[in-house]
N, C-alpha and C positions, 0 to 999 in steps of 0.2 A: 277891236283890232288896233294895232299900232303901226303907224306909218314908218316906212324906211327913212332914216334921217337924210339920205341923199336923193330923195324924191325931187322931181320926177326922174324915173330911171331911163326914159327915152323921150326925146323931143324931136321937133322937125330938124334940128341941127344934126341929129344922129343918122338921118336918112340919107344914104348916098345918092348922088345923081345917077339915074338909070335912063339915059336918053333912048328914044325920043319922048317916051310917055311921061317919065317922072323926072322932073328937074325942079329944084328949089321947092321941095315939098311944103305944103301948108300945115300938115298935122300928121301925127301917128297916134293911134288909140285903139281901144277895145280889142285886146289881144286874146286869142286862145292860147293855152299854155299846157305843157306836158314835160315830164322828165323822161328822156328817151336815150337809152344807151349811154348813160352817164352825163348827158348834157341837158340843160334846161332849154327848151325850145318855145319860142313865141311865134305865132302867125298873126301878124299885126295888120291893122287897117290903116292904109296910108292914102292921103288925099293930095292931089296935085292942085296947082293954082287954077286949073280948068274945072276943078271940083269933080274930076274923075277919081274913082276909088280903085285901089289896087291892094292885093295881099302881098306882103313881104315878110320873109322869115327873119327872125333874130335868134341868136343862140348865145349861151353863156356857160362857163364851167361851174359857176356858183349860184346862179339864179339872181344875182345882184347887178352885175355889169354885163351888158349885152352888146354884141356886135351884129349889125344888120347885114344880111346878104346883099350882094350887088346885082340882084336880079329879081324880077317880078315873078310871082308864082303863076305859072301857066297851067291851066286846067285842061289837060289833054282830052279831047272828045267833046268839049262844050261847043265847038264850032259846028258840030253836026246837029245841033238843036233846030236850026232853021228859024229861030226867033231871036229878037234883039234882047240882050241883057245889058241894062244900063249900068248897074253897079253890082259888085260882089263884095260882101263885107261881113264883119262880126263873126269870125270863125270860132267854132268850139271844137276842141280836140279830145277824142276818146280812143284809147287803144283796146282793141278786141283781138285776142290771140297775138299774132305778130304783125298786125296791120293797124296803122293809125287812121282813123276816119275823121274827116273834116266836114262838119255840118255848118252851113253858112246861109246868109240871107242873099237873095237874088232879086233885085228890083227889075221888074219887067213891065210891060205896058199895062198900067192900071192896077197893079197889085205886086205884092212881095211873095215869093215862093221860098221854100227851104230846099237848097241843093245839097248834094252829098258827093264828096270826093274821098280818095284814099291815097296814102303814100306809105312807103316803107323806109325812106331815107331823107325825106324833106328836100329832095332835089327834083324828083319827078312826081307829079300829082295827076291822078286819073279821075276824070269826072264820071260819076256813076249814074247821075240822073236827078231829075226833079222829084221831090218826095211829097209834095202837097198839091192839092187841087185848088184850094182857096187861099185867101190872103192870110199868111201865117209868118211869124217871126220867132226868134229865140228858141230854136230847137237844140236840144242837148241829148245825146245818147247815153244810156246806162253802160257801164264798163263790162257788163256780162249779161247773158240771157237770164231771165227770171221766168220760171214756169215754162221753159222751152221756147220762149219768144224774145225777140229784141224789143226793148222798151226805150221810149224817149219821153221827154217833156217838151211841150211846145205851147205857143201862145197865139191863138187865132186873133186876128185884128178885127174885132167886131164892135169896138167902141170909138166914138168920134169925139175928139177933144175940140172944144169951142175954138174956132180960128186956127186949128192945127190939123195934123194928119190923123189917119185912122190908127188906132192902137188897140190895146187889149187890157182887160182887167180880170182874166181867168187863165191860170195855167192848167193845162190838160195833160193827162197821161195817155199815150198812144202806144200801140203794139204793131209788130210786123214780123213776118216770116222770112223776108228777104232784104230788109233795110230800104226798100224802095216804095213798096205799097204799104201804107199805114192806115190803121183804123183807130178812132178814138175809143178809149176804154172808160175814162171817168174824169170829171173835173176834180182838181186837187184843191187849190185855194183861189179865192177871188180877192179883188181889191177891197180895202176897208176905207170907205169914203169918209172924209173929214179928218183923216189921220195921215201918217207918213207914207203909206203904200196904197194910194187910191188906184193907180194903174200899175200893173206888175208884169214881170217877165223873168224867165229863168236866166241864171248867170252861168257859172261853170257847170260841167257835168257833175252828177251826184257822186258821193264818196260812200263806200261800203264800210259801216261800222257795226260793232256788236249790238248797238242800240237801234240800228236802222239805217236807211239811206239819208245821208246828210247833204243838204242842198242849200246853196246860197242863191238868193234871187235879188232882183232890183225892184225898188218901189219908187213911184213918182207921186209927190204931193203937188197937186195942181190947184189947190183951193186958195193959194195966196194971191192969185190974180196977176201979179206982175211977173211971175216966173214959175216954171216947173222945177222942182227940186228932186234930183235923182239921188237915191240912197241905197244902201244894201241891208238885207236881212237874211234870216236863216230859217229853214224848216226841216222837219224830220218825217220820213215816210217809213211805214212798216217794211221790215226786211223781206218777208215772204210775199206780202201783198202790198206793193207800193201804191195802190189806189187808196190806201188808208193813210191819212195824215195823222201822225201821233204827236206832233209838236210844231209850234210856230212862235217866233219871237214877238214880244210885245214892243220892244224898242228896236230902232235900227242899230246895226252894228258898225256902220260907217256912214258919215254924211259929209257934204262939202264944207270944209272949214279953211283950208289953205288957199293961198292966192291962185295956185295953178289949178285948183278945183272950182274956184268961184269965178274965174275969168278965162274966157277963151271963145271958141266958135259957138259953143252952147254953154252958157254960164250955169253954175250950180249943179255940176254933174260929177258923181262917182258911179261908174258903171262896171261892176265886177264881171269878168268874162273868162278868166283863167285862174286855175287853182292847182297847186302842187302840194300833196301831202307827202312828207318825207319818210315816214316809217310805217310799215305794215307788218302784221304777224305772218306766220307760216301758212295761214289759211286765207290770206288776202284781205284781212280786216285792218282798217286804219287803227293804229295804236292811240289810245286816249292822250298820252303825253306828247304825241308827235307834233313837231312844228309844222305850220301850214303857211305857205306863201300864196297870197291872193293878188293877182294882177288886174288892174282896172284902168278904164279910160277916165281921164280927168278933163272935164270941160270939153270933150270931143276934140282935144288938142294934143294931149301928151299922155304918157302911161305912168301910173303910180304903182307902188308895191306896198301892201299892208301885210303884217304878220300876226299870227294868232296860234292857237293849238286846237286840236280836235276836241278836247274836253271843254274848252272855253266856248266853242261853237255849239256843242251839245247843251251846255248850260243855258246859252241864250235861246236855243230852240224850245227849252222847257219853261220859259218865262210865262207862257200862257197868253190867251187872247186879251185884247184890250177890253176891260169890263164896260158894260153899258151903264149909263148913269140916268137917274130919274130926273124928272122935270124940277 
């Protein structure tokens, strides 16, 4: 992928003051992305100096220069939960029919849940419910039903990093009839220890291509000792049976190299979370030559943009597994 020359595209200086909660923001990062009614929309994660986390919408006519809304996303109905939610963050956006669904992480007492909301206009958001029972993060919805069911990828937090938080090293495929109650279908890929993607999680929602479901994920190399390095990779799932993995990159497709990726709240991070494919055919398949915009969090501090094409991502997914080596 190629970085946009004017990166980062959003920084804390672009976040308007929204008193009383959000004044003099510390960071803006990990955006969900979609092109909706001719506009590019990001739902960004913004942190205040109290380290409270808020969702704030940004929009653009061209996907390059964004203006942030002067209001915090209010999830109508969440107040009825009767449980404390500490943080809401890392939104992923998927359009199903005429509704945009927002799947996001919810930090609650002792664990992280996946929450779901919906919107039609990015002004009013309705909270639909908690969609997990256990500690889970990085949930992404497929943009259409497959086999009559809703599908998503998610990442249970079942691994413990030494001296760190609980995380995960397996992406699962889950299915639902109503978008709220989900059941696991099959594990898809797991981390490759000793290499670039030891711990993994889904990035933007998958894209439908003639060759299968194209999906960008993040990988974390933790074996350097002094730092975890967050990178991006790509995988391919069977079109009719997404529980079958048909391709996975050997090399990462984006890694921290620029100052804004190497230095910040969490150093050495590129975290892909939003993706816009520009061109589809009449049957809803992404065109191979289509430009692709990938929006990512940089060092948990700013937002970067990288560009590629569908065919370049497909080629990376066909690189093959990292070969084993003899003694």
